[in-house]
N, CA, C and O atoms as a MOPAC input file, in Angstrom:
PM7 MOZYME 1SCF
protein

 N     24.84800 1   -26.96500 1   -33.58400 1
 C     23.57500 1   -26.30600 1   -33.38100 1
 C     23.19500 1   -26.27300 1   -31.90000 1
 O     22.55500 1   -25.32200 1   -31.44900 1
 N     23.57300 1   -27.27800 1   -31.15600 1
 C     23.27400 1   -27.34500 1   -29.73900 1
 C     23.97000 1   -26.21100 1   -28.99200 1
 O     23.41900 1   -25.66400 1   -28.03700 1
 N     25.16700 1   -25.86100 1   -29.42200 1
 C     25.91700 1   -24.79100 1   -28.79100 1
 C     25.18500 1   -23.45300 1   -28.92900 1
 O     25.21300 1   -22.63800 1   -28.00700 1
 N     24.54000 1   -23.22300 1   -30.05700 1
 C     23.77200 1   -21.99800 1   -30.27700 1
 C     22.62300 1   -21.89800 1   -29.27300 1
 O     22.42900 1   -20.85200 1   -28.65300 1
 N     21.86400 1   -22.97900 1   -29.11100 1
 C     20.72100 1   -22.94700 1   -28.20100 1
 C     21.17600 1   -22.86800 1   -26.74300 1
 O     20.48000 1   -22.29800 1   -25.90300 1
 N     22.33300 1   -23.43600 1   -26.44700 1
 C     22.87600 1   -23.28600 1   -25.09500 1
 C     23.20500 1   -21.82700 1   -24.81300 1
 O     22.96700 1   -21.33400 1   -23.71000 1
 N     23.74900 1   -21.14000 1   -25.80600 1
 C     24.07200 1   -19.72100 1   -25.66200 1
 C     22.80100 1   -18.88700 1   -25.50400 1
 O     22.74800 1   -17.98900 1   -24.66400 1
 N     21.78800 1   -19.17700 1   -26.30200 1
 C     20.51100 1   -18.46100 1   -26.18800 1
 C     19.90500 1   -18.69400 1   -24.80600 1
 O     19.41200 1   -17.75600 1   -24.18000 1
 N     19.93700 1   -19.92700 1   -24.33200 1
 C     19.41000 1   -20.24700 1   -23.00500 1
 C     20.19600 1   -19.52500 1   -21.91500 1
 O     19.60800 1   -19.03500 1   -20.95100 1
 N     21.51800 1   -19.45500 1   -22.05600 1
 C     22.34800 1   -18.74600 1   -21.08400 1
 C     21.99700 1   -17.26200 1   -21.05300 1
 O     21.88900 1   -16.67200 1   -19.97700 1
 N     21.81900 1   -16.66000 1   -22.21500 1
 C     21.45700 1   -15.24000 1   -22.27300 1
 C     20.09100 1   -15.01900 1   -21.63400 1
 O     19.90800 1   -14.07300 1   -20.86900 1
 N     19.13900 1   -15.88100 1   -21.94300 1
 C     17.80000 1   -15.76700 1   -21.38200 1
 C     17.81900 1   -15.93000 1   -19.86400 1
 O     17.18200 1   -15.15700 1   -19.14900 1
 N     18.53400 1   -16.91500 1   -19.37800 1
 C     18.60800 1   -17.14200 1   -17.93200 1
 C     19.32700 1   -15.99400 1   -17.21800 1
 O     18.96200 1   -15.63500 1   -16.09800 1
 N     20.33900 1   -15.42400 1   -17.85800 1
 C     21.02700 1   -14.27300 1   -17.28400 1
 C     20.07900 1   -13.08500 1   -17.18100 1
 O     20.06800 1   -12.38200 1   -16.17100 1
 N     19.28700 1   -12.86100 1   -18.21900 1
 C     18.29900 1   -11.78000 1   -18.19200 1
 C     17.29500 1   -11.98300 1   -17.06700 1
 O     16.97800 1   -11.04100 1   -16.34200 1
 N     16.79500 1   -13.20000 1   -16.91700 1
 C     15.81700 1   -13.49400 1   -15.86600 1
 C     16.44600 1   -13.29300 1   -14.49200 1
 O     15.80700 1   -12.74400 1   -13.59400 1
 N     17.68100 1   -13.72600 1   -14.31800 1
 C     18.36200 1   -13.55800 1   -13.03200 1
 C     18.55200 1   -12.08000 1   -12.69400 1
 O     18.29000 1   -11.66500 1   -11.56600 1
 N     18.99800 1   -11.29700 1   -13.65000 1
 C     19.21200 1    -9.86500 1   -13.39800 1
 C     17.87700 1    -9.17900 1   -13.09900 1
 O     17.80000 1    -8.35600 1   -12.18600 1
 N     16.83100 1    -9.50500 1   -13.85300 1
 C     15.51100 1    -8.92400 1   -13.60100 1
 C     15.00800 1    -9.30900 1   -12.21400 1
 O     14.44600 1    -8.47300 1   -11.50600 1
 N     15.20400 1   -10.56400 1   -11.82100 1
 C     14.77900 1   -11.01800 1   -10.50300 1
 C     15.55100 1   -10.28500 1    -9.40700 1
 O     14.96400 1    -9.87400 1    -8.40600 1
 N     16.86200 1   -10.11800 1    -9.58800 1
 C     17.65900 1    -9.41200 1    -8.58500 1
 C     17.22600 1    -7.95400 1    -8.45300 1
 O     17.19800 1    -7.41700 1    -7.34600 1
 N     16.89000 1    -7.31500 1    -9.56400 1
 C     16.40200 1    -5.93900 1    -9.50100 1
 C     15.09300 1    -5.86200 1    -8.71000 1
 O     14.91200 1    -4.96300 1    -7.88900 1
 N     14.19700 1    -6.79300 1    -8.95600 1
 C     12.92800 1    -6.82200 1    -8.22200 1
 C     13.18800 1    -7.10300 1    -6.74800 1
 O     12.58000 1    -6.47200 1    -5.88200 1
 N     14.07200 1    -8.03000 1    -6.45700 1
 C     14.38700 1    -8.38100 1    -5.07600 1
 C     14.96000 1    -7.18000 1    -4.31400 1
 O     14.54800 1    -6.91000 1    -3.18600 1
 N     15.89700 1    -6.46700 1    -4.91900 1
 C     16.48000 1    -5.29700 1    -4.25100 1
 C     15.44200 1    -4.19100 1    -4.09400 1
 O     15.45200 1    -3.47800 1    -3.09100 1
 N     14.55000 1    -4.03700 1    -5.06400 1
 C     13.48300 1    -3.04000 1    -4.94500 1
 C     12.54800 1    -3.38900 1    -3.79300 1
 O     12.09000 1    -2.49800 1    -3.07800 1
 N     12.26300 1    -4.66000 1    -3.60700 1
 C     11.41200 1    -5.09600 1    -2.49700 1
 C     12.10400 1    -4.81900 1    -1.16300 1
 O     11.46800 1    -4.33700 1    -0.22600 1
 N     13.38400 1    -5.11500 1    -1.07100 1
 C     14.11900 1    -4.87500 1     0.17000 1
 C     14.15400 1    -3.38300 1     0.49400 1
 O     13.96900 1    -2.99700 1     1.64800 1
 N     14.38900 1    -2.54600 1    -0.50600 1
 C     14.37100 1    -1.09100 1    -0.28500 1
 C     12.99100 1    -0.65500 1     0.18600 1
 O     12.87600 1     0.16600 1     1.09600 1
 N     11.94300 1    -1.20000 1    -0.42800 1
 C     10.58500 1    -0.83700 1    -0.03900 1
 C     10.27500 1    -1.28300 1     1.38200 1
 O      9.57400 1    -0.58100 1     2.11100 1
 N     10.78600 1    -2.43500 1     1.78200 1
 C     10.57300 1    -2.89300 1     3.15600 1
 C     11.15100 1    -1.89700 1     4.15800 1
 O     10.51100 1    -1.58500 1     5.16200 1
 N     12.35000 1    -1.40200 1     3.89000 1
 C     12.97100 1    -0.45900 1     4.81600 1
 C     12.34700 1     0.92700 1     4.72000 1
 O     12.40200 1     1.69000 1     5.68400 1
 N     11.75800 1     1.26800 1     3.58200 1
 C     11.14800 1     2.58600 1     3.37700 1
 C      9.77600 1     2.68800 1     4.03500 1
 O      9.35400 1     3.78000 1     4.41400 1
 N      9.07600 1     1.56100 1     4.17500 1
 C      7.70300 1     1.56900 1     4.67200 1
 C      7.67500 1     1.85000 1     6.16900 1
 O      8.19400 1     1.06800 1     6.96500 1
 N      7.06600 1     2.96600 1     6.54400 1
 C      6.99200 1     3.34100 1     7.95500 1
 C      5.76700 1     2.73700 1     8.63900 1
 O      5.72000 1     2.65000 1     9.86600 1
 N      4.77700 1     2.32100 1     7.85000 1
 C      3.55200 1     1.77400 1     8.42000 1
 C      3.69300 1     0.30400 1     8.81600 1
 O      2.96400 1    -0.17400 1     9.68600 1
 N      4.61200 1    -0.40700 1     8.19300 1
 C      4.80300 1    -1.82800 1     8.45900 1
 C      5.66200 1    -2.00300 1     9.70300 1
 O      6.70600 1    -1.36600 1     9.83800 1
 N      5.22500 1    -2.85800 1    10.60200 1
 C      5.95300 1    -3.07700 1    11.84300 1
 C      7.22900 1    -3.89400 1    11.63900 1
 O      7.43900 1    -4.49700 1    10.58700 1
 N      8.05700 1    -3.89700 1    12.64800 1
 C      9.33200 1    -4.60100 1    12.57800 1
 C      9.17700 1    -6.10000 1    12.41100 1
 O      9.94100 1    -6.72000 1    11.67300 1
 N      8.20100 1    -6.69200 1    13.08500 1
 C      7.98500 1    -8.13000 1    12.97200 1
 C      7.53700 1    -8.50300 1    11.55900 1
 O      7.99400 1    -9.49700 1    10.99500 1
 N      6.64900 1    -7.70500 1    11.00400 1
 C      6.19000 1    -7.96300 1     9.63200 1
 C      7.34300 1    -7.83600 1     8.64100 1
 O      7.46500 1    -8.63400 1     7.71200 1
 N      8.18400 1    -6.83000 1     8.84700 1
 C      9.34500 1    -6.66200 1     7.97100 1
 C     10.26900 1    -7.87600 1     8.07400 1
 O     10.78500 1    -8.36100 1     7.06700 1
 N     10.47000 1    -8.35700 1     9.29200 1
 C     11.33200 1    -9.52300 1     9.50300 1
 C     10.75100 1   -10.76300 1     8.83200 1
 O     11.48800 1   -11.55600 1     8.24600 1
 N      9.43800 1   -10.93100 1     8.91600 1
 C      8.79900 1   -12.08900 1     8.27900 1
 C      8.95900 1   -12.02000 1     6.76800 1
 O      9.29900 1   -13.01900 1     6.13400 1
 N      8.71300 1   -10.84000 1     6.18300 1
 C      8.90200 1   -10.69600 1     4.73100 1
 C     10.35300 1   -10.97900 1     4.34600 1
 O     10.62000 1   -11.65100 1     3.34900 1
 N     11.29300 1   -10.45800 1     5.14900 1
 C     12.71600 1   -10.63800 1     4.84600 1
 C     13.11700 1   -12.10400 1     4.94600 1
 O     13.84300 1   -12.60700 1     4.08800 1
 N     12.65300 1   -12.79100 1     5.97700 1
 C     12.95200 1   -14.22800 1     6.12100 1
 C     12.33400 1   -15.00500 1     4.96300 1
 O     12.94500 1   -15.93100 1     4.43000 1
 N     11.13200 1   -14.62500 1     4.58300 1
 C     10.50400 1   -15.25600 1     3.42700 1
 C     11.32000 1   -15.05600 1     2.15800 1
 O     11.42800 1   -15.96700 1     1.33800 1
 N     11.89700 1   -13.86400 1     1.99200 1
 C     12.74000 1   -13.60600 1     0.81800 1
 C     14.00700 1   -14.45300 1     0.83300 1
 O     14.57400 1   -14.74100 1    -0.22100 1
 N     14.45300 1   -14.85200 1     2.02200 1
 C     15.65400 1   -15.68500 1     2.10300 1
 C     15.33100 1   -17.15100 1     1.80600 1
 O     16.05300 1   -17.80500 1     1.05400 1
 N     14.23600 1   -17.67500 1     2.40000 1
 C     13.96100 1   -19.10800 1     2.28000 1
 C     13.08300 1   -19.48600 1     1.09000 1
 O     13.27100 1   -20.55800 1     0.51500 1
 N     12.14500 1   -18.64900 1     0.71000 1
 C     11.29100 1   -18.89100 1    -0.46100 1
 C     11.30300 1   -17.62500 1    -1.32900 1
 O     10.28400 1   -16.94200 1    -1.44200 1
 N     12.42700 1   -17.31800 1    -1.92900 1
 C     12.58000 1   -16.00100 1    -2.55300 1
 C     11.59700 1   -15.71600 1    -3.69100 1
 O     11.01000 1   -14.63500 1    -3.72600 1
 N     11.40700 1   -16.63700 1    -4.60100 1
 C     10.54600 1   -16.35900 1    -5.74400 1
 C      9.09200 1   -16.21400 1    -5.32000 1
 O      8.41000 1   -15.28200 1    -5.74500 1
 N      8.61600 1   -17.13100 1    -4.48600 1
 C      7.22500 1   -17.07300 1    -4.02500 1
 C      6.96700 1   -15.82800 1    -3.17800 1
 O      5.92900 1   -15.18100 1    -3.32200 1
 N      7.89200 1   -15.49800 1    -2.31100 1
 C      7.72800 1   -14.32500 1    -1.45600 1
 C      7.74100 1   -13.05000 1    -2.28200 1
 O      6.94000 1   -12.14700 1    -2.04000 1
 N      8.64800 1   -12.96500 1    -3.26100 1
 C      8.70200 1   -11.77900 1    -4.11600 1
 C      7.40400 1   -11.62700 1    -4.90200 1
 O      6.88000 1   -10.52100 1    -5.03500 1
 N      6.89400 1   -12.72100 1    -5.41300 1
 C      5.63800 1   -12.68300 1    -6.15800 1
 C      4.48200 1   -12.26200 1    -5.24900 1
 O      3.64800 1   -11.44600 1    -5.64100 1
 N      4.43200 1   -12.81500 1    -4.04200 1
 C      3.37800 1   -12.45300 1    -3.09100 1
 C      3.49000 1   -10.98400 1    -2.68700 1
 O      2.48200 1   -10.28800 1    -2.56700 1
 N      4.70400 1   -10.52300 1    -2.48300 1
 C      4.91100 1    -9.12300 1    -2.08500 1
 C      4.41500 1    -8.18600 1    -3.17400 1
 O      3.73900 1    -7.19600 1    -2.89200 1
 N      4.74700 1    -8.49600 1    -4.40500 1
 C      4.30900 1    -7.64700 1    -5.51400 1
 C      2.79100 1    -7.69000 1    -5.65900 1
 O      2.16700 1    -6.66100 1    -5.92000 1
 N      2.19500 1    -8.85700 1    -5.49500 1
 C      0.74400 1    -8.96700 1    -5.61400 1
 C      0.01100 1    -8.24700 1    -4.48800 1
 O     -0.97100 1    -7.54800 1    -4.73900 1
 N      0.47200 1    -8.41000 1    -3.26000 1
 C     -0.25300 1    -7.85900 1    -2.11700 1
 C      0.14900 1    -6.43200 1    -1.75800 1
 O     -0.66700 1    -5.68000 1    -1.22500 1
 N      1.36600 1    -6.05600 1    -2.03600 1
 C      1.84300 1    -4.74500 1    -1.61200 1
 C      2.36400 1    -3.89500 1    -2.77000 1
 O      3.01700 1    -2.87700 1    -2.53700 1
 N      2.09400 1    -4.28600 1    -3.98900 1
 C      2.61100 1    -3.58300 1    -5.15200 1
 C      2.12800 1    -2.15100 1    -5.27200 1
 O      2.90600 1    -1.26000 1    -5.61500 1
 N      0.84800 1    -1.91900 1    -4.99100 1
 C      0.31200 1    -0.55900 1    -5.09000 1
 C      0.96500 1     0.36700 1    -4.06900 1
 O      1.35400 1     1.48800 1    -4.39700 1
 N      1.08100 1    -0.10600 1    -2.83800 1
 C      1.73800 1     0.69100 1    -1.80300 1
 C      3.20700 1     0.91700 1    -2.13500 1
 O      3.77500 1     1.96500 1    -1.82600 1
 N      3.80500 1    -0.07300 1    -2.76200 1
 C      5.20700 1     0.02700 1    -3.17100 1
 C      5.37800 1     1.17900 1    -4.15600 1
 O      6.31300 1     1.97000 1    -4.03200 1
 N      4.49100 1     1.27300 1    -5.12000 1
 C      4.58900 1     2.34800 1    -6.10500 1
 C      4.27400 1     3.69900 1    -5.47400 1
 O      4.88800 1     4.70400 1    -5.83300 1
 N      3.33300 1     3.73800 1    -4.54600 1
 C      3.01200 1     4.99900 1    -3.87400 1
 C      4.18300 1     5.49400 1    -3.03600 1
 O      4.46700 1     6.69200 1    -3.01400 1
 N      4.86300 1     4.58400 1    -2.34700 1
 C      6.03500 1     4.98600 1    -1.56000 1
 C      7.16700 1     5.46500 1    -2.45800 1
 O      7.88500 1     6.40000 1    -2.10400 1
 N      7.33100 1     4.83400 1    -3.61700 1
 C      8.36400 1     5.26400 1    -4.55800 1
 C      8.05000 1     6.66800 1    -5.07900 1
 O      8.94100 1     7.51400 1    -5.16500 1
 N      6.78400 1     6.91600 1    -5.42700 1
 C      6.39400 1     8.24700 1    -5.89400 1
 C      6.57300 1     9.29500 1    -4.80200 1
 O      6.99700 1    10.41600 1    -5.08400 1
 N      6.25700 1     8.94400 1    -3.56400 1
 C      6.44200 1     9.87100 1    -2.45000 1
 C      7.92000 1    10.18500 1    -2.24800 1
 O      8.27800 1    11.33200 1    -1.97800 1
 N      8.78100 1     9.17700 1    -2.37700 1
 C     10.21900 1     9.40700 1    -2.22500 1
 C     10.74600 1    10.31900 1    -3.33400 1
 O     11.56900 1    11.19900 1    -3.08000 1
 N     10.27100 1    10.10700 1    -4.55500 1
 C     10.69200 1    10.96500 1    -5.66500 1
 C     10.19300 1    12.38700 1    -5.44200 1
 O     10.92400 1    13.34700 1    -5.68300 1
 N      8.94900 1    12.52600 1    -4.98300 1
 C      8.38300 1    13.85000 1    -4.72200 1
 C      9.17000 1    14.56700 1    -3.62600 1
 O      9.46600 1    15.75500 1    -3.75500 1
 N      9.51200 1    13.85300 1    -2.54400 1
 C     10.28700 1    14.45700 1    -1.45700 1
 C     11.66700 1    14.89200 1    -1.94100 1
 O     12.13800 1    15.97200 1    -1.58700 1
 N     12.31400 1    14.05600 1    -2.74800 1
 C     13.64100 1    14.40400 1    -3.26500 1
 C     13.55700 1    15.63900 1    -4.15700 1
 O     14.42700 1    16.50900 1    -4.10800 1
 N     12.50700 1    15.70900 1    -4.97000 1
 C     12.35100 1    16.87600 1    -5.84600 1
 C     12.08500 1    18.13900 1    -5.03100 1
 O     12.61700 1    19.20600 1    -5.33800 1
 N     11.25600 1    18.01300 1    -3.98900 1
 C     10.96300 1    19.16900 1    -3.13400 1
 C     12.23200 1    19.66200 1    -2.43600 1
 O     12.45800 1    20.86800 1    -2.33400 1
 N     13.05700 1    18.73100 1    -1.95900 1
 C     14.31500 1    19.12300 1    -1.32100 1
 C     15.24800 1    19.80300 1    -2.31800 1
 O     15.89900 1    20.79200 1    -1.98200 1
 N     15.31500 1    19.28500 1    -3.53100 1
 C     16.15700 1    19.89100 1    -4.55700 1
 C     15.66400 1    21.28500 1    -4.90500 1
 O     16.46400 1    22.21400 1    -5.02200 1
 N     14.35400 1    21.44100 1    -5.07200 1
 C     13.79800 1    22.76400 1    -5.37900 1
 C     14.05800 1    23.75500 1    -4.25200 1
 O     14.37800 1    24.91600 1    -4.50600 1
 N     13.92300 1    23.30200 1    -3.00300 1
 C     14.18900 1    24.18400 1    -1.85900 1
 C     15.65500 1    24.60200 1    -1.83200 1
 O     15.96800 1    25.75700 1    -1.54200 1
 N     16.54600 1    23.67100 1    -2.13200 1
 C     17.97000 1    24.00100 1    -2.15900 1
 C     18.27700 1    25.00900 1    -3.26800 1
 O     19.04600 1    25.94900 1    -3.06600 1
 N     17.67400 1    24.80800 1    -4.42700 1
 C     17.91300 1    25.73100 1    -5.54900 1
 C     17.38500 1    27.11900 1    -5.20600 1
 O     18.04500 1    28.11800 1    -5.49200 1
 N     16.20300 1    27.19300 1    -4.59500 1
 C     15.66400 1    28.49600 1    -4.20200 1
 C     16.56500 1    29.17000 1    -3.17600 1
 O     16.76600 1    30.38400 1    -3.22100 1
 N     17.10700 1    28.38200 1    -2.25100 1
 C     17.99200 1    28.93400 1    -1.21800 1
 C     19.26800 1    29.48700 1    -1.84400 1
 O     19.71200 1    30.58300 1    -1.50300 1
 N     19.85400 1    28.72000 1    -2.76200 1
 C     21.09900 1    29.15500 1    -3.39600 1
 C     20.84100 1    30.33700 1    -4.33000 1
 O     21.64900 1    31.26300 1    -4.39800 1
 N     19.72700 1    30.30700 1    -5.04200 1
 C     19.42600 1    31.37000 1    -5.99600 1
 C     19.08600 1    32.68400 1    -5.31000 1
 O     19.21500 1    33.74900 1    -5.91400 1
 N     18.65500 1    32.62100 1    -4.06300 1
 C     18.27400 1    33.85000 1    -3.37200 1
 C     19.45400 1    34.50900 1    -2.65900 1
 O     19.25100 1    35.40700 1    -1.84200 1
 N     20.66500 1    34.08500 1    -2.95000 1
 C     21.83900 1    34.70600 1    -2.34700 1
 C     21.91100 1    36.16600 1    -2.77900 1
 O     21.47000 1    36.53000 1    -3.86900 1
 N     22.46000 1    36.97100 1    -1.92400 1
 C     22.51000 1    38.40600 1    -2.18500 1
 C     23.50400 1    38.71900 1    -3.28900 1
 O     24.52700 1    38.05100 1    -3.44500 1
 N     23.17600 1    39.74600 1    -4.04400 1
 C     24.06200 1    40.18800 1    -5.11700 1
 C     25.24200 1    40.94700 1    -4.50200 1
 O     25.15700 1    41.38900 1    -3.35600 1
 N     26.34200 1    41.10200 1    -5.24900 1
 C     27.48700 1    41.86200 1    -4.73100 1
 C     27.11300 1    43.29900 1    -4.34500 1
 O     27.64400 1    43.84000 1    -3.37400 1
 N     26.20300 1    43.91100 1    -5.10200 1
 C     25.78100 1    45.27700 1    -4.78800 1
 C     25.10400 1    45.33900 1    -3.41600 1
 O     25.35900 1    46.25100 1    -2.63000 1
 N     24.24000 1    44.36000 1    -3.14100 1
 C     23.56300 1    44.32700 1    -1.84300 1
 C     24.55900 1    44.06600 1    -0.71100 1
 O     24.44000 1    44.64800 1     0.36800 1
 N     25.53800 1    43.19500 1    -0.95300 1
 C     26.54600 1    42.91100 1     0.06300 1
 C     27.38000 1    44.15600 1     0.37100 1
 O     27.67300 1    44.44300 1     1.53200 1
 N     27.75900 1    44.89000 1    -0.67500 1
 C     28.55600 1    46.11700 1    -0.46900 1
 C     27.72100 1    47.17200 1     0.24500 1
 O     28.23500 1    47.88900 1     1.10400 1
 N     26.43900 1    47.27600 1    -0.09800 1
 C     25.56400 1    48.26000 1     0.56500 1
 C     25.42600 1    47.93000 1     2.04800 1
 O     25.43600 1    48.83300 1     2.88400 1
 N     25.30000 1    46.66100 1     2.37900 1
 C     25.22300 1    46.27700 1     3.78600 1
 C     26.52800 1    46.57000 1     4.51100 1
 O     26.52200 1    47.03700 1     5.65000 1
 N     27.65000 1    46.29500 1     3.84600 1
 C     28.95200 1    46.58800 1     4.45000 1
 C     29.11600 1    48.08900 1     4.66000 1
 O     29.65700 1    48.51400 1     5.68100 1
 N     28.65500 1    48.89400 1     3.70800 1
 C     28.73500 1    50.35900 1     3.82600 1
 C     27.86800 1    50.84300 1     4.98400 1
 O     28.25500 1    51.75900 1     5.71000 1
 N     26.69600 1    50.23200 1     5.16000 1
 C     25.83000 1    50.60500 1     6.28400 1
 C     26.51200 1    50.26000 1     7.60300 1
 O     26.41300 1    51.02200 1     8.56400 1
 N     27.20100 1    49.12700 1     7.66400 1
 C     27.94400 1    48.76200 1     8.87800 1
 C     29.08900 1    49.74700 1     9.12800 1
 O     29.35400 1    50.11500 1    10.27300 1
 N     29.76800 1    50.17300 1     8.05300 1
 C     30.86200 1    51.14700 1     8.18100 1
 C     30.32300 1    52.48000 1     8.69100 1
 O     30.90700 1    53.09100 1     9.58600 1
 N     29.21000 1    52.92600 1     8.11900 1
 C     28.61100 1    54.20000 1     8.53600 1
 C     28.11800 1    54.15100 1     9.97300 1
 O     28.14100 1    55.15700 1    10.68200 1
 N     27.66800 1    52.96200 1    10.40200 1
 C     27.18600 1    52.81400 1    11.77600 1
 C     28.33600 1    52.65400 1    12.76400 1
 O     28.12700 1    52.71300 1    13.97600 1
 N     29.55300 1    52.45200 1    12.25200 1
 C     30.70900 1    52.30700 1    13.12900 1
 C     30.91400 1    50.88700 1    13.61600 1
 O     31.74100 1    50.66000 1    14.50000 1
 N     30.18400 1    49.92100 1    13.06500 1
 C     30.31700 1    48.53800 1    13.49800 1
 C     31.59500 1    47.90000 1    12.95700 1
 O     32.13300 1    46.97700 1    13.57000 1
 N     32.08300 1    48.38100 1    11.81900 1
 C     33.33200 1    47.87600 1    11.23800 1
 C     34.20300 1    49.06700 1    10.86700 1
 O     33.72000 1    50.19300 1    10.74200 1
 N     35.50700 1    48.79800 1    10.69100 1
 C     36.40000 1    49.88100 1    10.28600 1
 C     36.63100 1    49.83000 1     8.77500 1
 O     36.08200 1    48.97000 1     8.08700 1
 N     37.44100 1    50.74900 1     8.26600 1
 C     37.65700 1    50.87700 1     6.81600 1
 C     38.34100 1    49.63400 1     6.24100 1
 O     38.03400 1    49.22800 1     5.12100 1
 N     39.26600 1    49.02500 1     6.99400 1
 C     39.94900 1    47.82300 1     6.49900 1
 C     38.96500 1    46.65800 1     6.34600 1
 O     38.99800 1    45.92800 1     5.35500 1
 N     38.08700 1    46.49900 1     7.34700 1
 C     37.09300 1    45.42600 1     7.26200 1
 C     36.11700 1    45.67700 1     6.10700 1
 O     35.69200 1    44.74300 1     5.42600 1
 N     35.76900 1    46.95600 1     5.89700 1
 C     34.89500 1    47.28400 1     4.76900 1
 C     35.57400 1    46.93100 1     3.44400 1
 O     34.93300 1    46.40300 1     2.53500 1
 N     36.85200 1    47.22000 1     3.34100 1
 C     37.59000 1    46.91000 1     2.10300 1
 C     37.64100 1    45.39600 1     1.87200 1
 O     37.50900 1    44.93200 1     0.74000 1
 N     37.83200 1    44.63200 1     2.94800 1
 C     37.85000 1    43.17300 1     2.82400 1
 C     36.49100 1    42.63500 1     2.38100 1
 O     36.41500 1    41.78600 1     1.49300 1
 N     35.41700 1    43.13000 1     3.00300 1
 C     34.06800 1    42.68600 1     2.62400 1
 C     33.74500 1    43.07600 1     1.18300 1
 O     33.09700 1    42.31700 1     0.46300 1
 N     34.19200 1    44.24900 1     0.76800 1
 C     33.95600 1    44.71400 1    -0.59100 1
 C     34.71500 1    43.82600 1    -1.59000 1
 O     34.17200 1    43.45300 1    -2.63000 1
 N     35.95900 1    43.49500 1    -1.27100 1
 C     36.76000 1    42.63000 1    -2.14800 1
 C     36.15700 1    41.23000 1    -2.21600 1
 O     36.14000 1    40.60800 1    -3.27800 1
 N     35.67000 1    40.74300 1    -1.09600 1
 C     35.03500 1    39.41500 1    -1.07100 1
 C     33.76100 1    39.40100 1    -1.92000 1
 O     33.50100 1    38.43600 1    -2.63900 1
 N     32.97800 1    40.46200 1    -1.83600 1
 C     31.72900 1    40.53600 1    -2.61000 1
 C     32.01600 1    40.63400 1    -4.09600 1
 O     31.27400 1    40.07600 1    -4.90400 1
 N     33.05700 1    41.32000 1    -4.46300 1
 C     33.39700 1    41.49900 1    -5.88200 1
 C     34.17200 1    40.32300 1    -6.46500 1
 O     34.15600 1    40.10600 1    -7.67700 1
 N     34.83100 1    39.58700 1    -5.63000 1
 C     35.68500 1    38.54100 1    -6.18000 1
 C     35.34000 1    37.20200 1    -5.73900 1
 O     35.99100 1    36.23500 1    -6.13500 1

């Protein structure tokens, strides 16, 4: 029976360790993400995480938890805005018909010759 409770305790302690490590890494990421916090303050928090890790992590969450969540939301918002801008940029690419029309206008203007027009037309179609 003792072996069963040892296993339960091991599972529980493993869960607590993994949860603590996730919180610790989130705090470290937040320290580097925060632009308002000075370098000395960041160093003090980091040293505190090394020498008194549990107390420092608890203090960080209590005192800076709201700002931590706001910075995370801002990072997610920025990433989404960048993704949306990229999608709009890619989606606004010219259609093959528009590319061929532009190539034809260049051919008519004498800027390119017939071989270059054929290459641009093949590129637009294929």
